[in-house]
VEXDREN-2710 file (C-alpha; in Angstrom, 1 decimal):
% VEXDREN-2710
k/r/px/py/pz
1/VAL/106.4/132.6/73.6
2/ALA/105.2/129.5/71.8
3/ALA/108.0/129.7/69.2
4/GLU/110.9/130.5/71.6
5/SER/110.0/127.7/73.9
6/SER/109.8/125.2/71.0
7/THR/111.4/125.5/67.5
8/GLY/111.8/129.2/67.0
9/THR/114.6/131.7/67.2
10/TRP/115.1/135.4/66.4
11/THR/115.5/134.8/62.7
12/THR/114.8/132.4/59.9
13/VAL/117.5/129.7/59.6
14/TRP/118.3/127.5/56.6
15/THR/118.1/124.3/58.7
16/ASP/114.3/124.9/59.2
17/GLY/114.0/123.1/55.9
18/LEU/115.6/119.9/57.2
19/THR/112.7/119.1/59.6
20/SER/109.0/119.4/59.9
21/LEU/108.4/122.5/61.9
22/ASP/104.6/121.9/61.8
23/ARG/105.2/118.7/63.7
24/TYR/107.4/120.2/66.5
25/LYS/106.4/123.8/67.0
26/GLY/104.4/125.1/70.0
27/ARG/101.1/126.7/69.2
28/CYS/99.2/129.5/71.0
29/TYR/95.5/128.5/70.5
30/ASP/93.7/131.0/72.6
31/ILE/94.2/134.5/74.2
32/GLU/91.9/136.1/76.7
33/PRO/92.2/139.4/78.7
34/VAL/92.7/139.3/82.4
35/VAL/89.5/140.7/84.0
36/GLY/90.1/144.0/85.7
37/GLU/93.6/144.4/84.5
38/GLU/94.9/146.6/81.7
39/ASN/97.3/145.1/79.1
40/GLN/97.4/141.7/80.8
41/TYR/96.3/138.5/78.9
42/ILE/96.1/134.8/79.5
43/ALA/97.6/132.9/76.6
44/TYR/97.0/129.1/76.1
45/VAL/99.9/127.4/74.5
46/ALA/100.1/123.7/73.4
47/TYR/103.3/121.7/72.7
48/PRO/103.8/118.4/70.9
49/LEU/104.9/115.6/73.3
50/ASP/107.8/114.7/71.1
51/LEU/109.5/117.9/72.4
52/PHE/110.0/116.4/75.8
53/GLU/112.2/113.6/77.2
54/GLU/110.2/110.9/78.9
55/GLY/110.3/110.9/82.7
56/SER/112.3/114.2/82.9
57/VAL/110.9/117.2/84.8
58/THR/114.2/118.9/84.1
59/ASN/113.8/118.7/80.4
60/LEU/110.1/119.7/80.6
61/PHE/110.9/122.9/82.6
62/THR/114.0/123.8/80.5
63/SER/111.6/124.0/77.5
64/ILE/108.5/125.7/78.8
65/VAL/110.0/128.0/81.5
66/GLY/113.4/128.5/80.0
67/ASN/114.8/131.4/78.0
68/VAL/111.4/132.7/77.1
69/PHE/111.0/134.2/80.6
70/GLY/113.9/136.6/79.9
71/PHE/112.4/138.0/76.7
72/LYS/112.8/141.8/76.4
73/ALA/109.6/142.0/74.4
74/LEU/107.6/140.9/77.5
75/ARG/107.2/143.1/80.5
76/ALA/106.4/140.0/82.6
77/LEU/105.4/136.4/82.1
78/ARG/103.8/133.9/84.5
79/LEU/103.0/130.3/84.2
80/GLU/99.7/129.8/86.0
81/ASP/98.9/126.1/85.2
82/LEU/99.7/123.3/82.9
83/ARG/98.0/120.1/81.8
84/ILE/100.2/117.0/81.6
85/PRO/98.7/114.5/79.2
86/PRO/98.2/111.0/80.6
87/SER/100.6/109.5/78.1
88/TYR/103.3/111.7/79.5
89/VAL/102.4/111.2/83.1
90/LYS/102.8/107.4/82.5
91/THR/106.5/107.9/81.8
92/PHE/107.1/109.0/85.4
93/GLN/107.5/106.9/88.6
94/GLY/106.0/109.7/90.7
95/PRO/106.0/109.5/94.5
96/PRO/108.0/106.6/96.0
97/HIS/105.0/105.2/97.8
98/GLY/101.9/107.4/98.0
99/ILE/99.2/108.1/100.6
100/GLU/97.8/104.6/101.0
101/VAL/101.1/102.8/101.2
102/GLU/102.4/105.3/103.8
103/ARG/99.3/104.7/106.0
104/ASP/99.9/101.0/105.9
105/LYS/103.7/101.3/106.6
106/LEU/103.1/103.5/109.6
107/ASN/99.8/101.9/110.8
108/LYS/98.2/105.3/111.3
109/TYR/94.6/105.9/110.1
110/GLY/91.7/108.2/110.6
111/ARG/93.5/111.5/111.5
112/PRO/96.2/113.8/110.1
113/TYR/99.8/113.1/110.8
114/LEU/101.4/115.3/113.5
115/GLY/104.9/116.7/113.2
116/CYS/107.3/119.2/114.7
117/THR/110.2/121.1/113.1
118/ILE/113.1/121.1/115.6
119/LYS/114.0/124.6/116.8
120/PRO/116.3/126.4/116.9
121/LYS/116.8/125.2/113.4
122/LEU/120.5/125.8/113.6
123/GLY/123.0/125.7/116.4
124/LEU/122.1/122.6/118.4
125/SER/124.6/119.8/118.9
126/ALA/123.7/116.4/117.6
127/LYS/123.0/114.9/121.0
128/ASN/120.8/117.8/122.1
129/TYR/119.0/117.6/118.7
130/GLY/118.3/113.9/119.2
131/ARG/117.1/114.6/122.7
132/THR/114.6/117.2/121.5
133/CYS/113.3/114.7/118.8
134/TYR/112.8/112.1/121.5
135/GLU/110.8/114.4/123.7
136/GLY/108.4/115.3/120.9
137/LEU/108.0/111.7/119.7
138/ARG/107.3/110.3/123.1
139/GLY/104.8/113.0/123.7
140/GLY/102.6/111.8/120.9
141/LEU/103.9/113.2/117.6
142/ASP/104.3/111.0/114.6
143/PHE/107.3/112.8/113.1
144/THR/109.9/115.3/114.0
145/LYS/111.8/117.2/111.2
146/ASP/115.0/118.7/110.1
147/ASP/114.5/122.2/108.9
148/GLU/115.3/123.0/105.3
149/ASN/118.8/124.4/106.0
150/VAL/120.0/121.6/108.3
151/ASN/122.5/119.7/106.2
152/SER/126.0/119.1/107.6
153/GLN/127.4/122.1/109.4
154/PRO/130.4/122.4/111.7
155/PHE/128.2/122.4/114.9
156/MET/126.3/119.2/113.8
157/ARG/127.6/116.9/111.1
158/TRP/125.0/114.9/109.3
159/ARG/126.2/111.4/110.4
160/ASP/126.2/112.4/114.1
161/ARG/122.6/113.8/113.7
162/PHE/121.4/110.7/111.9
163/LEU/122.8/108.4/114.7
164/PHE/121.4/110.4/117.6
165/VAL/118.0/110.9/115.9
166/ALA/117.8/107.1/115.1
167/GLU/118.4/106.4/118.8
168/ALA/115.6/108.9/119.7
169/ILE/113.2/107.2/117.2
170/TYR/113.8/103.7/118.6
171/LYS/113.6/104.8/122.2
172/ALA/110.2/106.6/121.5
173/GLN/108.9/103.6/119.6
174/ALA/109.7/101.3/122.5
175/GLU/108.0/103.5/125.0
176/THR/104.8/104.3/123.0
177/GLY/104.4/101.1/120.9
178/GLU/103.9/103.4/117.8
179/ILE/105.9/103.7/114.6
180/LYS/107.8/107.1/114.7
181/GLY/109.9/109.0/112.2
182/HIS/112.1/112.0/111.7
183/TYR/112.6/113.7/108.3
184/LEU/116.4/113.3/108.0
185/ASN/117.5/115.9/105.5
186/ALA/119.6/114.1/102.8
187/THR/120.0/117.3/100.7
188/ALA/123.7/117.7/99.9
189/GLY/126.1/119.6/97.6
190/HIS/126.2/116.8/95.0
191/CYS/124.1/113.7/94.2
192/ASP/126.7/111.1/95.3
193/GLU/126.8/112.6/98.8
194/MET/123.0/112.8/98.9
195/LEU/122.7/109.1/98.1
196/LYS/125.3/108.3/100.7
197/ARG/123.2/110.0/103.3
198/ALA/120.1/108.3/102.1
199/GLN/121.9/104.9/102.3
200/CYS/123.0/105.6/105.8
201/ALA/119.3/106.4/106.8
202/LYS/118.2/103.1/105.2
203/GLU/120.9/101.1/107.1
204/LEU/119.8/102.8/110.4
205/GLY/116.2/101.5/109.7
206/VAL/114.4/104.9/109.9
207/PRO/111.2/105.1/107.8
208/ILE/111.6/108.5/106.1
209/ILE/114.1/111.0/104.8
210/MET/113.8/114.5/103.4
211/HIS/114.9/116.6/100.4
212/ASP/114.8/120.3/99.5
213/TYR/113.6/119.7/95.9
214/LEU/113.9/123.2/94.5
215/THR/117.4/124.1/95.8
216/GLY/118.5/120.5/95.3
217/GLY/117.1/120.4/91.7
218/PHE/114.7/118.1/89.9
219/THR/117.3/115.7/88.6
220/ALA/118.6/115.1/92.2
221/ASN/115.0/114.8/93.5
222/THR/114.0/112.2/90.9
223/THR/117.2/110.3/91.6
224/LEU/116.4/110.3/95.3
225/ALA/112.7/109.3/94.8
226/HIS/113.8/106.3/92.8
227/PHE/116.2/105.3/95.6
228/CYS/113.5/105.7/98.2
229/ARG/111.1/103.4/96.3
230/ASP/113.8/100.8/95.8
231/HIS/114.8/100.9/99.5
232/SER/111.3/101.3/101.1
233/LEU/112.0/104.8/102.4
234/LEU/109.3/107.5/102.5
235/LEU/110.3/110.9/101.1
236/HIS/109.4/114.2/102.7
237/ILE/109.8/117.3/100.4
238/HIS/110.5/120.8/101.5
239/ARG/109.8/123.6/99.1
240/ALA/112.5/126.1/100.2
241/MET/113.0/128.8/97.5
242/HIS/109.5/128.4/96.0
243/ALA/108.5/132.0/96.9
244/VAL/111.4/133.4/94.8
245/ILE/109.7/131.8/91.9
246/SER/106.0/131.8/92.8
247/ARG/105.2/134.8/95.0
248/GLN/105.1/137.6/92.4
249/LYS/101.7/137.8/90.9
250/ILE/102.8/138.8/87.4
251/HIS/106.1/137.0/86.8
252/GLY/107.4/133.5/87.4
253/MET/105.1/130.6/88.0
254/HIS/102.4/129.6/90.4
255/PHE/103.2/127.0/93.1
256/ARG/100.5/124.7/91.7
257/VAL/102.8/124.2/88.7
258/LEU/105.7/123.4/91.1
259/ALA/103.4/121.0/93.0
260/LYS/102.5/119.2/89.8
261/ALA/106.2/118.9/88.9
262/LEU/106.9/117.5/92.4
263/ARG/104.2/114.8/91.9
264/LEU/105.9/113.8/88.7
265/SER/109.5/114.0/90.1
266/GLY/108.6/112.1/93.3
267/GLY/107.8/112.9/96.9
268/ASP/105.4/111.4/99.5
269/HIS/104.9/114.7/101.4
270/VAL/105.3/118.3/100.2
271/HIS/104.8/121.6/102.1
272/SER/101.7/123.4/100.9
273/GLY/101.2/126.4/103.1
274/THR/98.8/126.6/106.1
275/VAL/96.1/129.2/105.1
276/VAL/95.9/130.2/108.8
277/GLY/99.6/130.4/109.7
278/LYS/102.4/132.9/109.2
279/LEU/103.2/132.2/105.6
280/GLU/101.2/133.5/102.6
281/GLY/98.5/131.4/101.0
282/GLU/94.8/132.0/100.1
283/ARG/92.3/129.3/101.1
284/GLU/90.7/128.4/97.8
285/VAL/93.9/128.6/95.8
286/THR/95.8/126.5/98.4
287/LEU/93.0/123.9/98.4
288/GLY/93.2/123.8/94.6
289/PHE/96.7/122.6/94.5
290/VAL/96.3/120.4/97.6
291/ASP/93.6/118.5/95.7
292/LEU/95.9/118.4/92.6
293/ILE/98.6/116.5/94.5
294/ARG/96.2/114.2/96.4
295/ASP/93.4/113.3/94.0
296/ASN/93.6/111.0/90.9
297/PHE/91.6/113.4/88.8
298/SER/90.9/117.2/89.0
299/GLU/88.3/119.2/87.2
300/ILE/88.6/122.8/85.9
301/ASP/87.9/125.3/88.7
302/ARG/89.0/128.8/87.9
303/SER/88.0/130.0/91.4
304/ARG/90.8/127.8/92.7
305/GLY/93.2/128.7/89.9
306/ILE/92.8/125.3/88.1
307/TYR/92.7/126.0/84.3
308/PHE/92.8/122.4/83.0
309/THR/91.5/119.0/83.9
310/GLN/94.3/116.7/85.2
311/ASP/94.2/112.9/85.0
312/TRP/97.1/111.4/87.0
313/VAL/96.3/107.8/85.7
314/SER/96.8/106.3/89.2
315/LEU/100.1/108.0/89.9
316/PRO/100.4/107.9/93.7
317/GLY/99.1/110.9/95.7
318/VAL/101.2/113.3/97.9
319/ILE/100.4/114.2/101.5
320/PRO/100.2/118.1/101.9
321/VAL/102.1/119.4/104.8
322/ALA/100.8/122.5/106.7
323/SER/103.7/124.1/108.5
324/GLY/104.6/127.6/109.6
325/GLY/103.3/129.6/112.5
326/ILE/100.5/127.3/113.5
327/HIS/99.5/126.2/117.0
328/VAL/96.9/124.3/119.0
329/TRP/94.2/127.0/118.5
330/HIS/94.5/126.4/114.8
331/MET/93.7/122.7/115.0
332/PRO/90.0/122.8/114.3
333/ALA/90.5/125.0/111.3
334/LEU/93.4/123.0/110.0
335/VAL/91.5/119.7/110.2
336/GLU/88.5/121.3/108.5
337/ILE/90.7/122.7/105.7
338/PHE/93.0/119.8/105.0
339/GLY/91.1/116.7/106.2
340/ASP/92.7/113.5/107.4
341/ASP/95.2/113.0/104.6
342/ALA/97.6/115.8/105.6
343/CYS/100.5/116.4/108.0
344/LEU/100.2/119.2/110.5
345/GLN/103.6/120.5/111.8
346/PHE/103.8/122.5/115.0
347/GLY/107.4/123.5/115.6
348/GLY/107.3/126.6/117.8
349/GLY/104.0/125.5/119.1
350/THR/105.4/122.2/120.5
351/LEU/108.8/123.4/121.6
352/GLY/107.5/126.7/123.0
353/HIS/105.0/124.9/125.3
354/PRO/105.5/126.1/128.9
355/PRO/105.7/122.7/130.6
356/GLY/108.1/121.3/128.0
357/ASN/108.4/119.6/124.7
358/ALA/106.6/116.3/125.5
359/PRO/103.6/118.0/127.1
360/GLY/103.5/120.3/124.1
361/ALA/103.4/117.3/121.8
362/ALA/100.7/115.7/123.9
363/THR/98.6/118.8/123.5
364/TYR/98.5/118.5/119.8
365/ARG/97.9/114.8/119.8
366/ILE/94.9/115.2/122.2
367/SER/93.5/118.1/120.1
368/ALA/93.8/116.2/116.8
369/GLU/92.1/113.1/118.2
370/ALA/89.3/115.3/119.7
END
């Protein structure tokens, strides 16, 4: 594994003599059995930093989770955690703004952010979509949200959605006196189109946009994160496709690795699971990677799945987003689990409220403040 993901190949080659393999090769420095499992082991592998391009999650992942995961000699391989040295962390911009700057931009303190994913996620016209956003925002939510697969479909082209949503934001702000936002999904089929959508959002004056960072790719995500910092836009990140990579317990990689990669690549929010909702996620493990994306330093804690210390050397933190099957009865547990620096998203819970969307939003605002 160490050789294939660094300098090795299946045979000895004459060009090995033209460089210093000792300087560039990966090294496995410890192996320990997995407790309670037969023929499963945890291997610790270290790589020289010279193997990786500065500021490139794409290059980092191409090396350490590339061809080696298709090795016939291995029945399964899973990346549980990785430590990113401070000197390499410093080559990344990271999140466009971070937790403290976002609080100041939005003038919201002392409670979690409240959001709502617009439902049905597909099929609404742009005008009805904007109307739904307005009802949620005027009722007391901080954000409404495009779902991950809302891009630019025949029933609702992206520019129409952006215009009607911007109108909803400004109208709700005028009525409530609060700063409001909607996660306008800028994800597109190619980077030029993605940046065109982000530029449109900037010109409309909205505070935040969104990207599907795994389906969109790390290169696209880093490009968008740099754009957002340069143009004072917050960046919400959806993790669609993560379960294909992270859900199997013996192959792939754990989401904590993808979360670390996101903090390097750039994003102000990222979906992290709910612990209490409809999507999978164990409490201690979830809190482990929630702390990894928020805190400046993390200690080893094997009970939470954290195998290494991690020093982020003041790279901005990321807001965890709890979304998926949660409702007002979950509010006490969510606040206790995630604390204030989180975003709690109630899609069906808001839009399924019997008296309507605005009263549904008010219910969540009242319960959060209580």
